[in-house]
Each structure stands twice: as C-alpha cells, then as structure tokens.
N, C-alpha and C positions, 0 to 999 in steps of 0.2 A: 427442462424440468429436472433432468438428472443432477445438474449442478446444484440446484436448490435443495434436492433431497440429500445430497452429500453434506451441504452446509447445515441442514437441520439435524442430520445424524451426528455431526461433530458437536453441536450445541447440546444435544441429548446426552452424549457421553460426558460432557463437562458437568451437567447437573446431576448425573448419576454418581460420578466419582467424588464430587465435592463433599457430600455427607460422610463418605467413608474415610476421609482424611481428617480424623479427629484426634490428632496427637496434641501434646502440650504446646502452648504457644511460645515461640522463641523470643529472645530479647531484641533482636533486630538492631544491633548497635550501629551498623554502617549507615551513613546518611547520604552518600554519593554513589550513584550507579551509572554505569556506561554500558550500552548494548548496541549490537548491530542486528539489523533485521532485513528479511527478504520476503517479498510477497509475490503474487502472481502477476498476471498481465496488467498493464496500466489501464486507467479508466477509458482512454481513447479506444483501446482494443475491444473492451467489453461493450461500450455504449457509443463510441464515436461514429458520427454520420458519414464522415469522409470515406470510411472503409467501404461503404455500400454505394456511394454516389456513382462511382465509375467502374464498378465491377464488370467483367466481360459478359456476365449473364444478364445485365440490366440494359434497358433501352437507352439509358443515358450514355452508354458507350458510343452510340452513334454520333453524339454531339460533343463528347469530351474524351479525354485520354483514358485508356484502360490502366488500372493499377495492378501491378504484379510484385512479386517478391516482398510481400509484407514481412516486416521484421520489427522486433521490439526487445527491449531489455526489461526484466522484472524490476520492480521498484526496490531499490536498495536504500537503506536509511541508517543513520547513526543517531543515537539518542542518548542524551545525558539527563539525569534526574537528581533532584535534591529532595530528600525526605524531611519535611519540616514537622511532620507528625507521624506517628506509627502507621496510620492508615492513609495519609494524604502525602502526595509528592508533586512538586512542580518540575516540568521538564522542557527540553528544547530538542526538536528533531530536525535534522537536515536530510532530505531525501532527493534521489535522482532517478530519472528514467528516460527512455528514448523510444520513439516510434518513427518508422520510416517505410517507404515503399518506392518502387520505380514507376514512372509513367511511360506508356507506349501509345503510339498513334494507332487508333483502331482500324485504319484503312491500309496503312503501309507496314504496320507492325514494327515500326522503327522506334528506338528508344528516344524519348523526348525530354526527359528530366527526372528529377528526384524530389520526393517529399521526405524531409528529415527534421524532426522536432525534438529538441532536448528540453527537459523540464527539471529545474532545480528549485526546490522549495524549502522554506524555513518556517517552522510551526512551533510556537510555544504552546504548552498545554498543561492540564492538571489530571492527575490519576487518583482514583480512590480504590483502596484495597480492602477486601473483606474476607471472611472465613479464613483468617490467617492461622496457619498451622505450621508445625515443623516441616520444612522443605516443601510447603505448598501454600498457595493463596489464589483467590480469584480477584479480578480487578475490572474496573470500568474507567473510561476516560474520554476526554474531549480535547481537541487542539485546533487552533486556527492561526493562519498566517498568510503568507504570500508566496506565489510561484513565479519564477522568472522562466519564460519560454522563449527559446531562440532556435534558429535554424533557417531552412529555406523550403519553399513550396514552388517547385519549378524555377521560374526566373525571379520570383518575389521572395524577399526576406521575411522571416518570421522573427518578431521581437516584441515582447510585451510582458506585462506583469498582471497576473490575475489572482483573485483570492484562492486560498487553499485551506481545506478543512478536513477533518476526519473525526469520527465518533467510534469508540470501541464499546459496544453494549456489554460484551463479556470477553474476558481473557483468562487464561490459566497460566500460572507460574509454578515451576518445579525446580527446587534446588535451594542452596543456601547462599554462600558468597558467589559461587559460580552457579548460574541458573539458566534455564531455558523458558521461553514463553511461547504461547500459541494464542493468537488473537483473532477474533472475527470482527471486522471493522467496515465502516461505510465512509466514503469520502469521494472527493472529486479528482484526486490524483490516482488513487487505486481503490479497489473494492474487492472484498473477499477475505481470505485467510492469510495471516502473516506469521512467520516463524522467526524467532529471535534468540540470540545467545548473549548473555551479559555477565557483568561482574560487579559486585557490591564492595566498595572500599570502606 
C-alpha cells in the first residue's frame, strides 16, 4: 500500500505545480531530442511469478529448487525524439534490463544452477505535450514494439521475442535545451516512476 501512496503523492504534486508554472510560452526551435532514462525494478521483479514459485518459505520448495541471491538491473533506456509539431513528437526508445537468481537443492543445500534473463527492447512511440511554459511542460505518451529476451534457466536456454509496450499517463519536464523529466508509466518491461536527462538540438 505504501508504494501506491507514494505514486499518488507524486501525481498530486505534478497537478499542484502545473498551474503555478504560468510563464510566457517559448519558441521551442529545436526539433530533435536525445535523452537517457532510468527506472526502478523491471516488471519481472514487481509482478513475476517465478520469484515466488520456489522461495524457501513456500511448500513448492519441497518439489523444486530454492531461489537465492535475487538480483536485477534497473531499466536503462536511450530515447530519440523528433518534434513534428510544437506539441507532438515521434520517438524511438531502446531499453535494457536484467533479472537473475541462483538455484539451490532444497535437501542438500547445494548450488544447482542459475536463472539469468536479459531483455533488450525497441519501442517507437508518440508523445503529446501540454501546459507548455518556459522551462516547464507536462506530457503523455504511448509506445509499443518488441523485446528480445535471452539467457538461461538452469540447463535450459532462454531465447524469444515478445511484445513490449508502455503508457505514460503523465510526465513532467523541466528545463530548456538541457532538461530533466519525471514520468509515471505503465508497461510490461517496467512499471512505476522513471527519471531522465536529455538535450534538445
């Protein structure tokens, strides 16, 4: 419940700040933008079933390996955008994350293998900006593409392509040519809050 309260608090701050940023509107001459972003835990950590199937506190541990040493990388992404209108832009995002853990025999406590999954995705998308002010704007967006997943699960290889998507109901941008963004987003690669830094050419 606490994490949902934090997310609701962030959204409330965005809506409170927005009406206060009522400066004159800029010319926004730059059409190309490049940004790098980082978010929290990947979707598998937040909602993945495999994390719970073989936990040491679960009865399934009697019949399958225990998982230990869970590790993951935050979702890193690189995004390029082209602004074909003052309030609309087309973009392309490349994102990467990793999830892994070790397997142990529940009876002998011996190491039996590793789970390691890399995810690399490519997602074109569209973004709409509104309440555009000097050094400030809000935005929403949607993107969809494909994710390449590869790695190993014990003795079995992981290799496949799955759909990838994300929706940004609301985000805030502060700055001019050099800017920072804070997005709240929903998707099947990651889910939650994302921070980014970018430059407009």
